[in-house]
N, C-alpha and C positions, 0 to 999 in steps of 0.2 A: 490540573489537566496535565497531563505527560505529553513531552514530544520525544518521538525518534525520527532518525533519518536512516531509511535502507537502501541499500545499493541493489538495483534490480537489473537484470538481463534480459533482453528479449523485448524491449518497449521500441517501437520505431514510428508510432502515428498517433492521431487523435482518440481512435478505437480503443488504441492500447490504454491511453489515460482514461477516458470514458469506464473502460472494464476495470480497471484497478481502483478507482475513485468509487465506482459503484458498490463494488466488493467490500470496500472499508466502510461503506456507509451501512451497507447490510448488517456489519457486526458492533456498529455503534460508534465508528471510528471516522475521522475526516482526515483526507489524503491531498497532497498537492504533488503533482507528479512533474519531475524537470526532464523532458526527454533528453536534452543536450547533456546534463550530467549522470544520466541512467540513475536516477534516484526518485526516492517518494519519502517527503516528510510527511508524517503520522502523527496526528493529535488523538489522545483517546482518554478516556475516563479510566483509571485502575479498577473503578469498581465495575465496569462494564465490560473491558477487554483488556487483553495481555499481550505483550510483543508475541509470543508463540503464535496466539490464535490470528495476530495480525499477518504474518508470515505465511502462514497456511490459506489465509483468505486470497494472499496474492498468487500462491503458488497454484492454488486450485485454478485459477484463471489462464494458467500455462506459463507463467515466468517464473524465472530463478531467483530469489533472493540469496546474495551471496555475501 
């Protein structure tokens, strides 16, 4: 299991949390959003997904990974 932490701009509420965590779940990863820190800690299996796919899934929800 791999873990990465990504800085994400544009999150402000529980809808944002649910949107991002749902998108990550759809690609086989799990995420924990920290609104105060503007970050997402993501755990994933390298055999199922990768950081580029994770970033794309978050960006597809309308947020900016910085």
